[in-house]
N, C-alpha and C positions, 0 to 999 in steps of 0.2 A: 671550676669543680671538675675533677677528673680522677679516673682510676689510674694511679701511677704505676710505672714499672717497679718491680721489686728488685733491689740490689741483691746479688748473689754472693755466697761465700767467696772470699778472696778480695772483695772490694774493701779498701782501707776504711771507709766510713763505718763499716760494721764492727771494726775493732777499735774505734776511737770513742773516748768518753764524750758524751753530748753536753752541750752548754745550756745552762739554765736560761729560760726565757725571762728577760727583764721588762721589755715593753711589749704590750699586746697591741700590735698594729695590724695594718691590712695584710702584711705578709704572714703573720701568725694566724689570722683568721682564714686566709687562703690555705695555709698548711692544714688547719683543722678540717676544712671542707674536703681536702684531698685525702686526708687520713680516714675520714668517715666514708668517703666513696670507695676507697681502696679496701677497707675492711668488710664492706657490705656483701660481696659475693659469698655464696655458700662455701662452707669449709674453712673459713678464716675466723680464728678466735681473736686475733690481735695483729696490729701493725704498728711498729715503732717508727718514729720519724727517720732514724738512720736507714731503715729498710727502703725508704723512698729517696734516699740521698740527702737528707737534711739533718745536720748535726745539732739539733735542738732537743731538749727534754720534753717530749710529748709522745703520747701513743693513743691509738683508738682500740676499741674492743667490740666484739660481737659474740656475746655469750647467750645462747638460746634465743636469738632474735633481739636481745637487748643490746642496742648499739650506742656507744658513747665515746668520750675522750677524756683525757686528763692532761693538763699542762703541769710541768715541773713535778711529776709524781715522785714520791719517796716511799719506798717499802719500809713501813714503820713497825710492823709486827708480823711475825709468823708464829704458828703454833703447831705442835705435834712434831714427832720425829720425822726426819727426812726419809723418804721412801722412793724407790724407783717407780717412775710414771712414764708410760710410753709417750714420747714427745716427738713432734716434727717441727719444721720451721719453713716458712715461705722462702727464706734465704738459703735454705739447704733442701731444695725440692726432692721429693721422692724418698727421703730417708726418715726412718722412725727408729728411735732408740730409747731405752729407759734412762731418763735423767733423774737426778736426785732432787726432789722437791718436798717442801713442807705441805701438809694437807690443808692448811688454812693460812690466809694472808690478808693483810690490810695495807692499802695504799692511800696516801693523802696527797692532794695537790690542789690545783685551782682550775676554774673554767675561764672562758673568754672575758668574763666580767670581773675576774679577780676574786670571785667567791670560792670558798672552800669546797672541795670535792673529796668525798671519802668512799672508797670501794673496799668491801671486805667480803670474804666468803670462802667456801671450800670447793673441792673438786676442780672442775675445769676453770672456774673463775680464779681460784687460788693459783693454779698452774699458770694461767695467762698473765696474772699480775706479776708473778716472779719472773716469767719469761720476758715480758716486755720491759720491765725495769732492768733486767740483765742487759738487754739490747742497748739501753741508754748509757750503760757503763762499759760498753764495748765487749760484752761477754755473749758468746753464742751457747746454745744448749749443748753443743758438742764439748764445750769446756767443762761441763758438769758430769760428763760420763766417766765411769771408772776407766783406768788406763787401758785395760784389754779391750773394752768396748770402744774406746776412743780410737785405738789403732784400727779396728775393724771399720769404724765409721769413716775415718780418713781415707782408707783404701777405697771405700765405696764412693767417696767424693771424687777421688782421683780417677776412678773408672766411669764416672757418670758422664752422660753426653752433654751436660750443661757446663761442666767445669773447664 
């Protein structure tokens, strides 16, 4: 169990589609422990496996102190018109921009026992579900910005001290 380093914008794992988990083995159980440890610090709403360098379909979440995980999550339903929501990302530290998100979302997946997991809700939970599922498809929130805002964000990335 460990808090893992977060991969930053520019790391190829963040732009790659993650692979579905077929066998729940000791490596997957260790991944879940690391995801849970890594999402626990204050200010973290979610961590996807690619953000810690693992190209598997899994993420953890921490919404209002409710901490959990989902394996093989699928965004199965969204509701409401997309709207700009201020968003940041651990893989793009220090930047906040309005990404287009639906106000409600539902994700289905499984747990370590292979049992169904359903997460659904609005507000920060809906935003986190969409954000983390995007990570598993190789999409960063910067990709969801309008073109003008994206140009500004990319300039901020290039000028950042971490890039």
